[in-house]
N, C-alpha and C positions, 0 to 999 in steps of 0.2 A: 305667290309671295311678291310683295312690292315694297320698295324702299321709298319713303317720302321724307322730305326735309320740312321740319316744323318751323315755319316763318309766317309772319302776318303780312298780307297784302294791303293795298290801300282801302279795301272794303272791310278789313278786320278779320278776314278768313285765315285761321291759323294753319290750314293744311293746303299749302300751295306747292304744286309740283315744280321743281326747278326745271326751267326750260333750257334747251341747248340751242345755241345760235349757230346758224350756218355762216361761215366766213367766206364770202365771195372774194376771188382773187382781185388784187388791186391792179393798177395800171402797169406797175413794174413787173409783177408776176406774169401778167398777160403778155407783155412784150417779150419776156424771156421764153414763155411757152410757145409763142407764135414762131419762134425760130425752129422748134422741133416738130410741132404738130399743126394739123389743119383744125382750127378752132371754130370755123363757121358752123352755126347750128348747135353749138355746145356751150355749156356754162362751166367756167373754171372755179373750183372751190378749194380752199385750204382747210384740211382736217388733220390734226395731229402732225403738223409740219410736212404733210404730204400734199401734193397737187393732184386733185381728182378732177376728172373730166366727166361731166354729166350731159346727156342729151337735153336740150332746152325744153322739150316736151315733157320731160320727167322730173324737172326740178321741184315742182310743188309736191309731187308724190313722194319723192325721196326725202324732202324736207319734213313731211309729216312723219315718215318712218323714223327719221333721226330723232325727232322729238320724243318718241315713245319706245324706241328700241336702242340697244347698244350697237353702234355702227362699227362693223369690222372692216368692211370694204363696200363701196358702192360706186359703180361706174368704173372708169379706167384710172388706175393709179399711174400717173404720168411720171412721177419722180419727186425729188425733193429740191426746193429752191433755197440755196444758201448764198447770201451776199451777191445777189443779182446774177448768179450762175445756177444752172440746173444740173443735177445728177440724175440722168434719166433712169427709169426703172426697166426691168426686163419686159414687163407687160407692154410698155410703150413700143419696144422693138418689135413685138409680135402683133401690134395693133395696126389696123388699116388707117388709123388716124395719123400715123407717122408720115411726115411730108414725103411725097414721092421723089423729090429731088435731093433727099438726104444722102450724103456720101456713104457708100458701102464698099467694103473690101471683100472681093470674092476669094474663097478658100478652096483648095483641093481637098480630097478625102482625108489625107494624113493631117493636114493643118486643122481641118474641122474637128477631127477626133481630139487632137491636142487642146484645141480651144475648149471643147466640151468637157475635158478633164481638168480644166482651169490651169493648164500649163501654158508656157509660151508657145504660141502657134508657129513661130519660126518664119516670119516674113517681115519685110520692111514696108511699112505703109507709105503711100504716096503723099499723104497730107497728115498734118498734126491735128490733134483735138479729138472730139467725140465722133465716132462713126460706127456704123453697124458692120457686122461681118455676116457673110452669106455663103451658103453651100447650094449649088445648083439653083440659083436665083431665089432661094428661100432664106429669109433673114433668120439667124440663130442667136443673135445677141449683140451686146455692145463691147467696144474697146475704147480706151482713151489713149491715143498715141502721143507720147511725150518724146522729147529728144533723147535718143539712146535706148528707149524701152517702150513696151506696150503694157498697159494695165488691162487685165482681163476682168470684165464685169459680169461674167456668167454667174448666176446664183449658185452659191456653194451647195445648197440642198438639192440641186438638180444635176450636179456634175457626175460624170462617168467615173466610177471607182476602179474598174478593172482595166488592165492593160490589154489592148487589142492587137 
């Protein structure tokens, strides 16, 4: 089954399939993204208010797929850019594209469990702003450290429900 939109093109053809345009990230989005990830060899694309990162070698292939299929996700979902600031996604924290020099807060076992339960991990971060948290040198997610509190950005659908 296919859905087509009945419109006339310049040649008078009444059955023209509506094409989907790939929105490449602009200069501002690229500058914001470069603070978080290594963009060399990758194309930045905006799709449904999300910043996606595609390998440059796959851009033409993914573009063809987007024209003919419903895009759920393609490439790395880096996050959402709102007013020249980025809210990073969990997949970016898990990605090797995250900048190697990105600040990270190491957690002990009890703090890591509280973080994974989406509770306050119970520590005072050294710096303010976005940073990853890690357990035994493995990144487990994002926090946003604000004055007086920490916002836990671990995805709710992945949280640990049981008390350990």
